[in-house]
C-alpha positions in Angstrom: 103.2 116.3 105.2 101.7 113.1 105.4 103.5 110.5 103.0 102.2 107.4 101.6 104.7 104.6 100.6 103.4 102.5 97.3 103.2 98.6 98.9 105.7 97.7 96.5 108.8 100.2 96.6 112.5 99.9 96.1 114.8 97.0 95.5 113.2 93.5 93.8 114.2 90.5 94.6 116.5 90.1 91.5 118.4 93.5 92.2 118.6 92.7 95.6 120.3 89.3 94.9 122.7 90.8 92.3 123.9 93.8 94.9 124.4 90.8 97.4 126.7 88.3 95.2 128.8 91.6 94.5 128.9 92.5 98.2 129.7 88.9 99.5 132.3 88.8 96.7 133.9 91.8 98.1 134.1 90.5 101.8 135.8 86.8 100.8 138.2 86.5 100.7 140.4 89.2 102.6 140.7 92.5 100.9 144.8 91.7 100.9 144.0 88.9 99.0 140.9 89.3 96.9 141.5 89.5 93.3 140.6 92.9 91.2 136.6 92.8 91.0 134.7 94.3 88.1 131.3 94.1 87.1 130.1 93.7 83.2 128.5 97.3 82.6 126.5 99.1 85.8 125.3 96.0 87.7 121.8 97.8 88.5 120.6 101.1 87.4 121.1 103.2 90.2 123.9 105.9 90.6 123.9 106.3 94.2 124.6 102.4 94.8 127.1 102.4 91.8 129.1 105.0 93.9 128.9 103.3 97.0 130.6 100.0 95.3 133.0 102.2 92.9 134.0 103.6 96.8 135.1 100.3 97.6 137.0 99.8 94.9 134.5 98.0 92.0 135.3 98.9 88.8 132.7 99.2 85.6 134.0 97.7 82.2 131.9 97.8 79.4 133.5 95.0 78.0 135.4 91.7 78.8 138.4 92.4 76.7 139.0 95.2 79.0 139.4 93.3 81.5 142.7 92.4 82.9 143.8 88.6 83.8 143.1 87.7 87.4 139.8 89.7 87.7 136.7 88.6 88.8 133.8 89.8 86.5 130.2 90.2 88.2 127.5 89.8 85.5 124.9 92.5 85.8 121.6 92.2 86.8 120.3 93.0 83.3 122.5 89.9 82.1 125.2 90.0 79.3 125.9 89.3 75.7 126.2 85.6 75.1 129.5 86.3 73.0 130.9 88.1 76.3 130.4 85.4 78.4 131.6 83.0 76.4 134.8 85.1 76.1 135.4 85.1 80.2 135.1 81.5 80.0 137.5 81.1 77.6 140.0 83.4 79.2 139.4 81.6 82.5 138.0 84.9 84.2 135.9 84.0 87.7 132.5 84.7 86.6 130.1 85.8 89.5 126.6 85.5 87.7 124.5 88.3 88.9 121.8 88.0 86.0 118.2 88.2 87.6 116.4 84.9 86.8 114.1 86.6 85.5 116.0 87.8 82.8 117.0 84.6 82.1 113.8 83.5 81.1 113.6 85.2 77.8 117.3 84.5 77.0 116.2 80.8 77.3 113.1 81.3 75.3 114.6 83.4 72.8 116.9 80.3 72.0 114.4 77.7 72.0 112.4 79.2 69.5 115.3 80.4 67.1 116.1 76.8 67.0 113.0 75.6 66.4 112.4 77.8 63.5 110.8 80.7 64.7 112.0 84.2 63.9 112.3 86.0 67.1 110.6 89.3 67.7 111.4 91.3 71.2 109.3 94.1 72.2 111.9 96.4 74.3 114.2 98.9 74.1 116.8 97.7 71.9 119.4 100.2 73.3 118.5 98.5 76.8 121.6 95.9 78.5 118.9 93.2 78.8 117.6 93.4 75.2 120.9 93.6 73.8 121.9 90.5 76.1 118.0 88.5 75.2 118.8 89.1 71.9 122.3 87.7 71.5 121.3 84.0 72.4 119.1 84.0 69.2 120.4 81.3 66.9 118.5 82.5 63.7 116.4 85.8 62.5 115.8 88.4 65.4 114.1 91.6 65.2 113.2 93.9 68.2 110.5 96.6 68.4 110.0 99.5 70.3 107.0 99.5 72.4 103.9 100.8 71.2 104.9 100.7 67.8 103.4 98.5 64.9 104.3 95.2 64.6 107.0 95.4 61.7 106.7 93.9 57.8 108.4 90.4 57.9 108.2 89.3 54.4 108.1 85.4 53.7 107.9 85.1 57.4 105.2 82.6 58.9 106.5 81.7 62.6 107.2 84.5 64.9 108.1 83.4 68.8 107.3 86.8 71.0 109.1 87.9 74.3 109.2 91.1 75.7 111.5 92.9 78.2 111.0 91.9 81.7 109.6 95.9 82.5 107.1 95.9 80.0 103.7 97.2 80.9 101.5 94.3 80.2 98.7 95.8 78.0 102.0 96.8 75.2 102.8 92.9 75.3 99.3 92.0 74.9 98.6 94.3 71.9 101.8 93.1 70.1 100.8 89.4 70.2 96.9 90.5 69.2 98.4 92.1 66.3 101.1 89.3 65.4 98.1 86.6 65.5 96.4 88.4 62.4 99.6 88.8 60.8 101.4 85.6 60.8 100.3 81.7 60.4 101.7 80.8 63.7 102.6 82.3 66.6 104.4 81.2 70.1 104.5 84.2 72.7 105.9 84.0 76.2 105.1 86.3 78.2 108.5 87.1 80.2 107.2 90.2 82.0 108.7 90.2 85.6 105.8 89.3 88.3 107.8 92.2 90.3 106.7 94.9 87.5 103.1 94.1 87.5 103.1 94.5 91.5 104.7 97.6 91.6 102.9 99.3 88.7 99.4 98.4 90.2 100.7 99.8 94.0 102.1 102.8 91.6 98.8 103.2 90.3 96.7 102.9 93.6 98.7 105.4 95.5 98.6 107.8 92.5 94.8 107.7 92.6 94.7 108.8 96.2 97.1 111.5 97.0 97.8 115.0 96.0 101.3 114.6 94.3 103.6 111.7 93.7 107.3 111.2 94.0 109.0 108.5 92.0 112.4 107.5 93.5 115.0 106.1 91.4 117.8 106.5 88.6 116.8 108.1 85.1 118.3 105.6 83.4 116.0 102.7 85.1 113.3 101.9 82.5 110.9 100.3 85.1 111.5 103.9 87.2 110.3 105.7 84.0 107.6 103.4 83.6 106.6 104.0 87.0 106.7 107.7 86.5 104.7 107.3 83.4 101.9 105.5 85.1 101.5 107.8 88.0 101.2 111.0 85.5 98.6 109.5 83.7 96.6 109.3 87.2 98.6 112.5 89.0 99.6 115.1 86.8 101.3 116.3 89.8 104.2 113.7 89.4 108.0 114.1 89.7 110.8 112.0 89.0 113.8 112.3 91.5 117.1 110.0 92.1 117.5 111.6 95.7 116.1 114.0 98.2 117.9 116.8 97.3 116.4 116.9 94.5 112.9 117.4 96.3 111.5 121.0 95.5 109.3 122.3 98.3 106.9 124.3 95.8 105.7 121.2 94.4 103.9 120.3 97.1 102.0 123.7 97.8 98.7 122.9 98.8 99.2 119.2 99.4 97.9 117.3 102.4 99.0 113.9 101.1 102.3 112.8 99.1 102.5 109.3 97.5 105.8 107.7 96.8 106.8 105.2 94.4 110.2 103.7 93.5 112.1 101.5 91.3 113.4 98.0 91.5 117.0 99.3 91.6 116.5 102.3 94.0 117.7 101.1 97.6 115.8 101.4 100.5 118.2 104.3 102.4 117.6 106.5 99.2 113.4 106.0 99.9 113.9 106.6 103.2 115.5 110.2 102.7 113.1 111.2 100.6 110.4 110.2 103.1 111.7 112.4 105.7 112.6 115.3 103.5 108.6 115.0 102.3 107.5 114.4 105.8 109.4 117.7 107.3 107.7 120.1 105.0 104.9 122.4 106.5 
């Protein structure tokens, strides 16, 4: 079996940065003198990475209120609620900010536009940690709309500021902005999609168009990985989303000569390598 791996696959720069910050915090100072270490929510959306961190004593806490005094807190890649960050500072906890710089952009834009009197419209998953965090930086009215849904009616609103989830598909953001231009008197829009997202989606399309099957590797709770599986499925119906090599089913690849592999931004290289080796071993 020949395997073609997408050009852009595995850890993006922001995720790698967060994981490295967490590991560096673990290694210094010496373990005997190290204060307890927790992450505020899962540091990234990958069960295998989280398992390895937990094996080294890293705990996950959902709220700063649940963190004991003297603990070091790592902020996840997706950021945190503004109120949670303030509480951590007020309590004097040591905070290691692992927020991806590309996630900080919509946080800043939302705060700035709300101060300028705009009703902020965020395109994204309202249940996602990134979007919750971004919305918390608004200092005025804010509305979250699901990707693909129509722009909501906002009676009396004349000025709208638009940002989006960093992993959103570009065409969905363009559609929202176009609708807003027709619906409101003034629109200020910032394309806050991470450039890595565009590259990753483009490379997934490229590999899916030229193979007999595709395996998308990554956590099922990873939004960007799910989007890759959706994109691949549009071009290659024989697409399968797995978290690890153990989930591969040989029957998926009956009659296949070439299988493509794509991976989400929170998928570590070693998980991808295991999937590739398992596929290459198939007859």
